[in-house]
All heavy atoms as an XYZ file, in Angstrom:
859
protein
N     135.367     70.565    184.461
C     136.281     69.440    184.466
C     137.542     69.853    185.215
O     138.587     70.093    184.640
C     136.576     69.029    183.028
C     137.542     67.887    182.944
S     137.635     67.153    181.332
C     136.090     66.317    181.278
N     137.399     69.961    186.509
C     138.497     70.434    187.355
C     139.638     69.435    187.472
O     140.707     69.773    187.948
C     137.979     70.795    188.742
C     137.443     69.625    189.545
C     136.044     69.153    189.158
O     135.328     69.871    188.448
O     135.680     68.051    189.552
N     139.438     68.204    187.020
C     140.488     67.197    187.104
C     141.427     67.229    185.904
O     142.323     66.408    185.804
C     139.876     65.797    187.216
C     139.102     65.618    188.498
O     139.269     66.362    189.446
N     138.245     64.630    188.523
N     141.200     68.156    184.983
C     142.003     68.256    183.775
C     142.841     69.527    183.807
O     142.315     70.617    184.016
C     141.105     68.273    182.538
C     141.810     68.424    181.197
C     142.675     67.199    180.888
C     140.783     68.633    180.092
N     144.143     69.367    183.607
C     145.005     70.530    183.439
C     145.602     70.460    182.040
O     145.935     69.384    181.539
C     146.137     70.579    184.486
O     146.892     69.381    184.422
C     145.587     70.767    185.881
N     145.708     71.629    181.420
C     146.232     71.716    180.058
C     147.338     72.756    180.048
O     147.183     73.861    180.578
C     145.120     72.118    179.061
C     143.998     71.073    179.093
C     145.691     72.279    177.664
C     142.778     71.454    178.289
N     148.462     72.384    179.462
C     149.617     73.275    179.387
C     150.177     73.219    177.970
O     150.226     72.162    177.361
C     150.658     72.779    180.403
C     151.822     73.690    180.608
C     152.711     73.205    181.750
N     153.760     72.340    181.230
C     154.105     71.166    181.727
N     153.472     70.662    182.762
N     155.077     70.474    181.206
N     150.586     74.367    177.472
C     151.229     74.433    176.158
C     152.710     74.718    176.324
O     153.096     75.558    177.126
C     150.607     75.537    175.311
C     149.224     75.213    174.829
C     148.681     76.363    173.977
N     147.342     76.058    173.533
C     147.054     75.529    172.345
N     148.010     75.264    171.496
N     145.804     75.255    172.023
N     153.505     73.998    175.571
C     154.937     74.252    175.509
C     155.328     74.249    174.044
O     155.494     73.192    173.445
C     155.727     73.177    176.278
C     155.605     73.296    177.768
C     156.538     72.348    178.505
O     157.539     71.883    177.917
O     156.255     72.076    179.677
N     155.431     75.438    173.472
C     155.697     75.530    172.036
C     154.547     74.914    171.271
O     153.394     75.240    171.487
N     154.859     73.965    170.397
C     153.831     73.289    169.612
C     153.242     72.074    170.302
O     152.437     71.351    169.719
N     153.647     71.839    171.551
C     153.153     70.671    172.286
C     152.018     71.059    173.223
O     152.063     72.090    173.879
C     154.281     70.021    173.081
N     151.025     70.207    173.273
C     149.887     70.365    174.164
C     149.950     69.219    175.170
O     149.914     68.053    174.783
C     148.594     70.306    173.355
C     147.283     70.554    174.073
C     147.230     71.981    174.607
C     146.124     70.314    173.128
N     150.101     69.570    176.449
C     150.207     68.561    177.501
C     148.929     68.554    178.324
O     148.556     69.587    178.899
C     151.399     68.858    178.408
C     152.768     68.669    177.787
C     153.200     69.934    177.081
C     153.771     68.296    178.836
N     148.265     67.416    178.372
C     147.051     67.267    179.153
C     147.327     66.300    180.289
O     147.963     65.267    180.082
C     145.916     66.687    178.303
C     145.348     67.558    177.202
C     146.164     67.407    175.940
C     143.918     67.192    176.936
N     146.860     66.642    181.475
C     146.950     65.730    182.606
C     145.565     65.605    183.203
O     144.936     66.603    183.548
C     147.926     66.217    183.663
C     148.007     65.234    184.836
C     149.081     65.550    185.824
C     149.125     64.461    186.874
N     150.273     64.562    187.748
N     145.114     64.361    183.297
C     143.804     64.112    183.874
C     143.978     63.264    185.124
O     144.721     62.285    185.121
C     142.879     63.400    182.879
C     141.499     63.227    183.432
C     140.635     64.309    183.501
C     141.080     62.012    183.940
C     139.376     64.174    184.055
C     139.816     61.873    184.496
C     138.975     62.953    184.547
O     137.735     62.821    185.099
N     143.297     63.653    186.201
C     143.336     62.907    187.453
C     141.933     62.398    187.741
O     141.005     63.188    187.912
C     143.822     63.794    188.591
N     141.774     61.095    187.748
C     140.480     60.487    188.012
C     140.195     59.392    187.018
O     141.015     59.082    186.150
N     139.039     58.801    187.169
C     138.643     57.716    186.284
C     138.257     58.263    184.914
O     137.620     59.307    184.818
C     137.461     56.956    186.883
C     137.805     56.241    188.171
C     136.651     55.429    188.719
O     135.511     55.541    188.216
O     136.909     54.655    189.658
N     138.665     57.544    183.872
C     138.265     57.906    182.515
C     137.204     56.901    182.091
O     137.503     55.753    181.768
C     139.449     57.920    181.540
C     140.491     58.943    181.989
C     138.954     58.250    180.130
C     141.715     59.032    181.105
N     135.962     57.362    182.133
C     134.804     56.529    181.811
C     133.960     57.239    180.759
O     134.270     58.369    180.360
C     133.952     56.271    183.067
O     133.495     57.544    183.566
C     134.748     55.548    184.144
N     132.897     56.597    180.350
C     132.015     57.159    179.336
C     131.582     58.580    179.685
O     131.540     59.453    178.827
C     130.793     56.254    179.148
C     129.768     56.701    178.118
C     130.410     56.804    176.744
C     128.602     55.739    178.094
N     131.292     58.823    180.952
C     130.836     60.146    181.379
C     131.910     61.216    181.142
O     131.589     62.377    180.927
C     130.455     60.132    182.865
C     129.260     59.281    183.202
C     129.580     57.790    183.296
O     130.755     57.427    183.559
O     128.661     56.982    183.100
N     133.175     60.833    181.200
C     134.268     61.808    181.093
C     134.779     61.983    179.671
O     135.288     63.049    179.321
C     135.445     61.387    181.982
C     135.110     61.292    183.454
S     134.202     62.701    184.129
C     135.258     64.051    183.722
N     134.675     60.962    178.844
C     135.301     61.040    177.522
C     134.697     62.120    176.633
O     135.420     62.747    175.864
C     135.275     59.676    176.796
O     133.930     59.195    176.752
C     136.171     58.673    177.484
N     133.415     62.369    176.758
C     132.785     63.420    175.954
C     133.388     64.778    176.300
O     133.732     65.559    175.405
C     131.262     63.437    176.175
O     130.745     62.157    175.836
C     130.594     64.503    175.325
N     133.548     65.054    177.593
C     134.150     66.320    178.014
C     135.628     66.403    177.614
O     136.101     67.457    177.197
C     134.029     66.498    179.528
C     132.611     66.847    179.958
O     131.830     67.322    179.102
O     132.285     66.638    181.131
N     136.345     65.296    177.768
C     137.759     65.288    177.368
C     137.901     65.590    175.880
O     138.749     66.390    175.470
C     138.404     63.944    177.690
C     138.709     63.664    179.153
C     139.110     62.208    179.339
C     139.798     64.586    179.663
N     137.073     64.957    175.067
C     137.122     65.186    173.625
C     136.797     66.640    173.295
O     137.473     67.265    172.480
C     136.152     64.244    172.904
C     136.203     64.393    171.392
C     135.209     63.474    170.718
C     135.210     63.557    169.226
N     135.424     64.838    168.617
N     135.780     67.183    173.940
C     135.380     68.570    173.680
C     136.507     69.539    174.025
O     136.833     70.439    173.260
C     134.122     68.898    174.484
C     133.582     70.303    174.254
C     132.338     70.574    175.091
N     132.451     70.196    176.483
C     133.128     70.909    177.402
N     133.729     72.016    177.075
N     133.173     70.507    178.662
N     137.138     69.336    175.184
C     138.232     70.216    175.602
C     139.442     70.089    174.679
O     140.067     71.077    174.321
C     138.657     69.895    177.041
C     137.656     70.282    178.104
C     137.591     71.779    178.385
N     138.846     72.380    178.755
C     139.353     72.430    179.975
N     138.699     71.896    180.980
N     140.498     73.032    180.206
N     139.764     68.864    174.290
C     140.891     68.655    173.383
C     140.612     69.296    172.028
O     141.481     69.983    171.478
C     141.182     67.163    173.220
C     142.327     66.819    172.262
C     143.639     67.447    172.712
C     142.464     65.317    172.124
N     139.415     69.109    171.503
C     139.052     69.724    170.224
C     139.192     71.239    170.283
O     139.709     71.860    169.358
C     137.619     69.353    169.821
C     137.482     67.904    169.381
O     138.515     67.243    169.135
O     136.327     67.432    169.294
N     138.745     71.840    171.367
C     138.847     73.298    171.528
C     140.306     73.736    171.537
O     140.668     74.734    170.901
C     138.150     73.737    172.813
N     141.153     73.005    172.237
C     142.575     73.350    172.294
C     143.251     73.192    170.944
O     144.103     74.001    170.569
C     143.298     72.482    173.335
C     142.919     72.790    174.758
C     143.404     74.149    175.236
O     144.449     74.632    174.754
O     142.739     74.733    176.101
N     142.877     72.167    170.206
C     143.501     71.928    168.902
C     143.126     72.996    167.883
O     143.897     73.274    166.967
C     143.136     70.536    168.378
C     143.779     69.364    169.127
C     143.220     68.040    168.620
C     145.291     69.395    169.010
N     141.948     73.612    168.046
C     141.546     74.652    167.105
C     142.098     76.023    167.475
O     142.104     76.929    166.657
C     140.007     74.749    167.000
O     139.472     75.037    168.284
C     139.416     73.456    166.473
N     142.591     76.172    168.715
C     143.073     77.472    169.187
C     144.479     77.830    168.729
O     144.866     78.982    168.773
C     143.037     77.530    170.720
C     141.671     77.783    171.266
C     141.686     77.935    172.769
O     142.748     78.199    173.348
O     140.620     77.779    173.367
N     145.262     76.877    168.344
C     146.629     77.209    167.962
C     147.281     76.079    167.214
O     146.710     75.011    167.035
N     148.487     76.338    166.760
C     149.237     75.350    166.011
C     149.813     74.311    166.970
O     150.732     74.599    167.732
C     150.352     76.032    165.218
C     151.046     75.064    164.290
O     150.384     74.122    163.808
O     152.256     75.233    164.051
N     149.236     73.128    166.957
C     149.668     72.047    167.837
C     150.232     70.929    166.974
O     149.540     70.399    166.107
C     148.494     71.515    168.692
C     148.925     70.318    169.511
C     147.939     72.615    169.583
N     151.498     70.591    167.206
C     152.116     69.506    166.449
C     152.196     68.217    167.251
O     152.390     67.142    166.694
C     153.518     69.914    165.993
O     154.332     70.196    167.122
N     152.037     68.332    168.578
C     152.177     67.183    169.456
C     151.158     67.259    170.584
O     150.974     68.316    171.183
C     153.593     67.153    170.082
O     154.567     67.138    169.032
C     153.795     65.943    170.963
N     150.522     66.121    170.872
C     149.637     66.019    172.025
C     150.212     64.940    172.941
O     150.557     63.843    172.492
C     148.186     65.663    171.632
C     147.342     65.325    172.854
C     147.545     66.804    170.859
N     150.326     65.279    174.220
C     150.826     64.350    175.231
C     149.787     64.280    176.339
O     149.375     65.313    176.873
C     152.172     64.832    175.801
C     153.204     64.979    174.685
C     152.667     63.886    176.893
C     154.422     65.800    175.056
N     149.364     63.066    176.671
C     148.382     62.891    177.744
C     149.043     62.143    178.894
O     149.505     61.014    178.730
C     147.124     62.153    177.263
C     146.446     62.939    176.144
C     146.160     61.933    178.429
C     145.164     62.334    175.622
N     149.087     62.811    180.048
C     149.654     62.242    181.273
C     148.565     61.436    181.973
O     147.540     61.966    182.371
C     150.145     63.383    182.172
C     150.798     62.918    183.456
O     150.527     61.777    183.900
O     151.555     63.701    184.033
N     148.814     60.132    182.111
C     147.828     59.234    182.715
C     148.302     58.682    184.052
O     147.800     57.663    184.527
C     147.527     58.082    181.743
C     146.906     58.516    180.409
C     146.854     57.347    179.443
C     145.534     59.109    180.616
N     149.234     59.366    184.679
C     149.806     58.881    185.937
C     148.806     58.903    187.091
O     148.970     58.166    188.057
C     151.043     59.699    186.307
O     150.712     61.070    186.490
N     147.775     59.721    187.006
C     146.804     59.850    188.098
C     145.434     59.281    187.726
O     144.410     59.717    188.228
C     146.674     61.308    188.506
N     145.436     58.295    186.817
C     144.185     57.668    186.389
C     144.104     56.264    186.996
O     144.833     55.367    186.581
C     144.103     57.598    184.842
C     142.851     56.846    184.402
C     144.121     58.995    184.248
N     143.215     56.081    187.995
C     143.133     54.782    188.658
C     142.302     53.743    187.908
O     142.369     52.557    188.204
C     142.472     55.113    189.994
C     141.614     56.294    189.675
C     142.371     57.077    188.637
N     141.517     54.193    186.918
C     140.647     53.279    186.176
C     140.298     53.898    184.841
O     140.073     55.104    184.734
C     139.352     53.009    186.959
C     138.350     52.185    186.203
C     138.489     50.812    186.122
C     137.285     52.786    185.550
C     137.571     50.046    185.406
C     136.365     52.034    184.833
C     136.515     50.661    184.768
N     140.246     53.046    183.810
C     139.827     53.502    182.487
C     138.993     52.399    181.857
O     139.422     51.241    181.814
C     141.065     53.797    181.633
C     140.736     54.287    180.251
S     142.188     54.846    179.329
C     143.210     53.399    179.363
N     137.795     52.749    181.380
C     136.946     51.741    180.755
C     137.148     51.756    179.235
O     138.023     52.455    178.715
C     135.478     51.916    181.160
C     134.823     53.169    180.596
O     135.431     53.868    179.750
O     133.673     53.457    181.000
N     136.324     50.999    178.528
C     136.495     50.874    177.076
C     136.306     52.191    176.338
O     136.930     52.417    175.306
C     135.545     49.816    176.520
O     134.199     50.172    176.776
N     135.480     53.078    176.863
C     135.314     54.379    176.197
C     136.580     55.217    176.340
O     136.925     55.983    175.442
C     134.094     55.126    176.732
O     134.258     55.430    178.097
N     137.286     55.079    177.451
C     138.569     55.753    177.620
C     139.596     55.232    176.642
O     140.356     56.001    176.033
N     139.613     53.909    176.456
C     140.513     53.311    175.467
C     140.166     53.834    174.077
O     141.049     54.222    173.311
C     140.419     51.770    175.513
C     140.928     51.253    176.852
C     141.195     51.146    174.356
C     140.600     49.792    177.110
N     138.873     53.856    173.769
C     138.426     54.371    172.466
C     138.834     55.815    172.248
O     139.233     56.195    171.146
N     138.743     56.622    173.299
C     139.162     58.026    173.219
C     140.642     58.123    172.854
O     141.024     58.871    171.952
C     138.880     58.736    174.544
C     139.521     60.082    174.664
C     139.031     61.169    173.956
C     140.624     60.272    175.486
C     139.634     62.421    174.063
C     141.227     61.506    175.601
C     140.727     62.596    174.883
N     141.486     57.351    173.539
C     142.924     57.391    173.266
C     143.242     56.909    171.852
O     144.064     57.508    171.157
C     143.684     56.546    174.295
C     143.618     57.022    175.737
C     144.374     56.054    176.635
C     144.165     58.438    175.892
N     142.587     55.844    171.415
C     142.799     55.334    170.060
C     142.391     56.385    169.032
O     143.095     56.629    168.049
C     142.034     54.007    169.843
C     142.003     53.610    168.374
C     142.644     52.893    170.681
N     141.264     57.038    169.278
C     140.761     58.065    168.371
C     141.726     59.250    168.257
O     142.013     59.726    167.156
C     139.390     58.543    168.856
O     138.955     59.660    168.129
N     142.231     59.716    169.394
C     143.174     60.846    169.380
C     144.461     60.436    168.662
O     144.993     61.197    167.835
C     143.484     61.345    170.810
C     144.561     62.418    170.785
C     142.233     61.870    171.480
N     144.953     59.245    168.946
C     146.175     58.759    168.298
C     145.993     58.716    166.780
O     146.830     59.232    166.028
C     146.535     57.371    168.833
C     147.874     56.880    168.341
O     148.868     57.595    168.388
N     147.912     55.651    167.876
N     144.897     58.143    166.340
C     144.625     58.024    164.906
C     144.475     59.393    164.260
O     145.022     59.640    163.180
C     143.348     57.175    164.695
O     143.540     55.906    165.318
C     143.043     56.999    163.231
N     143.768     60.276    164.921
C     143.550     61.631    164.395
C     144.871     62.390    164.240
O     145.124     63.018    163.212
C     142.631     62.390    165.344
C     142.402     63.824    164.989
C     141.493     64.465    166.007
N     141.290     65.866    165.744
C     140.603     66.661    166.522
N     140.032     66.196    167.610
N     140.467     67.936    166.237
N     145.702     62.337    165.260
C     146.977     63.058    165.210
C     147.899     62.465    164.145
O     148.497     63.201    163.362
C     147.653     63.042    166.581
C     146.904     63.811    167.660
S     146.722     65.572    167.313
C     148.418     66.119    167.538
N     148.018     61.161    164.108
C     148.912     60.501    163.148
C     148.454     60.769    161.719
O     149.279     61.015    160.844
C     148.982     58.995    163.403
C     149.475     58.625    164.777
C     150.958     58.676    164.891
C     151.344     58.135    166.257
N     152.666     58.375    166.649
N     147.142     60.732    161.475
C     146.650     60.960    160.108
C     146.860     62.408    159.674
O     146.921     62.699    158.481
C     145.186     60.563    159.978
O     144.362     61.408    160.735
N     147.013     63.316    160.633
C     147.304     64.721    160.326
C     148.814     64.976    160.260
O     149.250     66.118    160.133
C     146.660     65.629    161.362
N     149.621     63.915    160.398
C     151.074     64.065    160.356
C     151.643     64.652    161.632
O     152.721     65.244    161.623
N     150.927     64.489    162.727
C     151.348     65.044    164.013
C     151.660     63.917    164.991
O     151.443     62.750    164.691
C     150.260     65.968    164.560
C     149.995     67.127    163.599
C     148.949     68.059    164.077
C     148.781     69.185    163.059
N     147.998     70.268    163.573
N     152.154     64.263    166.164
C     152.589     63.267    167.145
C     151.624     63.175    168.313
O     151.041     64.177    168.734
C     153.973     63.640    167.684
O     154.911     63.722    166.640
N     151.520     61.959    168.846
C     150.690     61.708    170.022
C     151.444     60.762    170.939
O     151.981     59.746    170.510
C     149.351     61.093    169.625
C     148.489     60.738    170.804
C     147.902     61.732    171.568
C     148.259     59.417    171.152
C     147.100     61.419    172.665
C     147.463     59.088    172.242
C     146.883     60.090    172.992
N     151.479     61.121    172.237
C     152.178     60.307    173.211
C     151.331     60.143    174.465
O     150.593     61.047    174.854
C     153.488     60.985    173.648
C     154.456     61.225    172.528
C     154.503     62.461    171.892
C     155.333     60.225    172.107
C     155.402     62.693    170.863
C     156.232     60.459    171.081
C     156.263     61.683    170.462
O     157.160     61.908    169.440
N     151.492     58.990    175.100
C     150.977     58.786    176.437
C     152.170     58.958    177.364
O     153.281     58.545    177.042
C     150.390     57.380    176.596
C     149.236     57.033    175.661
C     148.746     55.612    175.939
C     148.100     58.029    175.781
N     151.935     59.568    178.520
C     153.018     59.863    179.452
C     152.721     59.262    180.812
O     151.625     59.415    181.341
C     153.184     61.388    179.551
C     154.224     61.854    180.527
C     155.548     61.446    180.421
C     153.887     62.714    181.557
C     156.509     61.887    181.315
C     154.841     63.170    182.458
C     156.154     62.749    182.329
O     157.098     63.181    183.218
N     153.687     58.583    181.358
C     153.614     58.010    182.709
C     152.295     57.297    182.983
O     151.452     57.791    183.728
C     153.857     59.087    183.765
C     155.269     59.583    183.783
C     155.544     60.514    184.952
O     154.644     61.184    185.454
N     156.785     60.556    185.387
N     152.137     56.138    182.400
C     150.920     55.359    182.629
C     150.828     54.917    184.081
O     151.808     54.449    184.653
C     150.934     54.112    181.751
C     151.077     54.311    180.242
C     151.055     52.963    179.548
C     150.009     55.224    179.710
N     149.647     55.058    184.653
C     149.424     54.500    185.990
C     149.443     52.976    185.841
O     149.220     52.444    184.748
C     148.080     54.962    186.545
O     147.022     54.342    185.840
N     149.695     52.249    186.924
C     149.677     50.780    186.829
C     148.349     50.238    186.278
O     148.343     49.298    185.495
C     149.913     50.332    188.273
C     150.689     51.458    188.886
C     150.135     52.704    188.252
N     147.242     50.851    186.677
C     145.927     50.388    186.208
C     145.757     50.601    184.707
O     145.247     49.729    183.996
C     144.815     51.106    186.970
N     146.183     51.761    184.208
C     146.074     52.040    182.773
C     147.008     51.123    181.991
O     146.632     50.576    180.948
C     146.363     53.529    182.477
C     146.504     53.769    180.981
C     145.266     54.409    183.059
N     148.217     50.940    182.490
C     149.157     50.058    181.812
C     148.592     48.629    181.734
O     148.676     47.979    180.690
C     150.502     50.056    182.539
C     151.569     49.287    181.798
C     152.953     49.484    182.376
O     153.113     50.146    183.424
O     153.893     48.963    181.755
N     147.995     48.167    182.809
C     147.405     46.831    182.830
C     146.243     46.735    181.839
O     146.139     45.776    181.077
C     146.925     46.485    184.237
C     146.321     45.106    184.336
C     145.902     44.789    185.760
C     145.285     43.404    185.828
N     144.831     43.075    187.176
N     145.375     47.744    181.836
C     144.224     47.754    180.933
C     144.664     47.735    179.474
O     144.161     46.936    178.683
C     143.335     48.983    181.198
O     142.868     48.925    182.553
C     142.151     49.038    180.253
N     145.598     48.603    179.116
C     146.070     48.642    177.728
C     146.804     47.352    177.360
O     146.743     46.905    176.211
C     146.966     49.862    177.505
C     146.267     51.224    177.580
C     147.266     52.350    177.414
C     145.158     51.329    176.533
N     147.481     46.761    178.327
C     148.142     45.483    178.089
C     147.143     44.359    177.849
O     147.337     43.523    176.959
N     146.062     44.343    178.624
C     145.040     43.303    178.479
C     144.379     43.326    177.109
O     144.026     42.275    176.566
C     143.977     43.445    179.571
C     144.401     43.008    180.969
C     143.338     43.388    181.997
C     144.663     41.509    181.011
N     144.188     44.522    176.567
C     143.567     44.630    175.242
C     144.617     44.723    174.135
O     144.298     45.008    172.990
C     142.568     45.818    175.164
C     141.393     45.592    176.096
C     143.241     47.138    175.461
N     145.857     44.472    174.499
C     146.993     44.418    173.574
C     147.148     45.693    172.749
O     147.360     45.647    171.541
C     146.875     43.184    172.679
C     146.876     41.897    173.479
C     146.754     40.654    172.629
O     146.644     40.723    171.420
N     146.789     39.512    173.269
N     147.054     46.848    173.439
C     147.207     48.128    172.758
C     148.434     48.925    173.213
O     148.651     50.027    172.720
C     145.954     48.990    172.951
C     144.769     48.617    172.078
C     143.553     49.453    172.438
C     145.097     48.757    170.605
N     149.221     48.386    174.125
C     150.406     49.121    174.569
C     151.288     49.471    173.369
O     151.765     50.586    173.243
C     151.212     48.294    175.609
C     150.501     48.293    176.950
C     152.621     48.828    175.772
C     150.644     49.549    177.765
N     151.484     48.531    172.473
C     152.329     48.758    171.301
C     151.732     49.710    170.280
O     152.442     50.218    169.410
N     150.436     49.959    170.359
C     149.763     50.884    169.440
C     150.156     52.328    169.732
O     150.158     53.175    168.850
C     148.242     50.703    169.580
C     147.422     51.578    168.677
C     147.338     51.319    167.319
C     146.721     52.656    169.195
C     146.575     52.131    166.490
C     145.952     53.472    168.383
C     145.877     53.206    167.016
N     150.494     52.598    170.986
C     150.829     53.946    171.427
C     152.330     54.098    171.640
O     153.023     53.127    171.926
C     150.126     54.268    172.753
C     148.631     54.216    172.675
C     147.928     53.137    173.199
C     147.914     55.240    172.082
C     146.551     53.084    173.140
C     146.534     55.195    172.010
C     145.843     54.117    172.533
N     152.792     55.329    171.559
C     154.151     55.644    171.981
C     154.043     56.170    173.403
O     153.344     57.147    173.656
C     154.791     56.711    171.065
O     154.761     56.229    169.718
C     156.221     56.986    171.483
N     154.722     55.491    174.323
C     154.629     55.832    175.743
C     155.930     56.475    176.193
O     157.015     55.936    175.970
C     154.335     54.577    176.596
C     154.259     54.943    178.074
C     153.038     53.913    176.141
N     155.808     57.637    176.808
C     156.952     58.324    177.408
C     156.976     57.936    178.886
O     156.077     58.316    179.629
C     156.814     59.840    177.262
C     156.626     60.362    175.840
C     156.349     61.862    175.853
C     157.831     60.045    174.988
N     157.983     57.185    179.323
C     157.949     56.651    180.685
C     158.364     57.622    181.787
O     158.017     57.417    182.944
C     158.940     55.485    180.617
C     159.899     55.883    179.547
C     159.103     56.667    178.556
N     159.112     58.678    181.437
C     159.634     59.542    182.499
C     159.882     60.961    181.992
O     159.702     61.267    180.814
C     160.925     58.954    183.085
C     161.974     58.661    182.012
O     162.043     59.396    180.997
O     162.729     57.695    182.181
N     160.293     61.827    182.918
C     160.530     63.250    182.623
C     161.581     63.443    181.530
O     161.481     64.326    180.701
C     160.950     63.958    183.907
C     161.071     65.464    183.782
C     159.728     66.177    183.743
O     158.754     65.676    184.324
O     159.653     67.249    183.102
N     162.588     62.602    181.555
C     163.665     62.710    180.552
C     163.122     62.502    179.137
O     163.459     63.224    178.221
C     164.757     61.701    180.885
C     165.958     61.810    180.022
C     167.085     60.954    180.582
N     168.053     60.691    179.550
C     168.786     59.640    179.483
N     168.703     58.708    180.409
N     169.653     59.484    178.515
N     162.288     61.483    178.981
C     161.671     61.222    177.683
C     160.751     62.372    177.275
O     160.721     62.769    176.099
C     160.903     59.907    177.729
N     160.023     62.915    178.230
C     159.133     64.034    177.962
C     159.926     65.254    177.501
O     159.566     65.904    176.532
C     158.314     64.381    179.209
C     157.367     65.564    179.073
C     156.260     65.277    178.076
C     156.763     65.916    180.425
N     161.012     65.531    178.185
C     161.854     66.670    177.809
C     162.403     66.498    176.398
O     162.497     67.454    175.637
C     163.016     66.823    178.825
O     162.443     66.995    180.110
C     163.878     68.013    178.497
N     162.740     65.272    176.040
C     163.239     64.996    174.692
C     162.211     65.299    173.604
O     162.554     65.740    172.519
N     160.942     65.110    173.908
C     159.872     65.365    172.955
C     159.506     66.852    172.907
O     159.287     67.413    171.854
C     158.625     64.519    173.304
C     157.421     64.959    172.509
C     158.917     63.046    173.069
N     159.446     67.473    174.078
C     159.027     68.888    174.166
C     160.157     69.856    173.853
O     159.901     71.023    173.598
C     158.479     69.187    175.563
S     156.904     68.381    175.865
N     161.369     69.382    173.905
C     162.498     70.266    173.612
C     162.966     70.895    174.842
O     163.670     71.693    175.130
């Protein structure tokens, strides 16, 4: 999964994916995220979606699942810099308000410290 970069900053896990998020990709994304979450103490997960030109319903399901999992564990989950396509998709299914979106570097710095 060469389109995925993962970076740790303290207790924050930052994932950036470049490419379409479809059924074929969500299984790998989930597997990689699960592995990272078991490797260390992670209090916050941030997913950068600025380079995602398309996301289907399985991608939406993946994001909802991660959000629910993190919140139920008392941890934080953020979406960062939504691409126009992702923002439109989440808006169409009325899920923008379900997520906390960090719109820019300043907001990201505020979360990561």
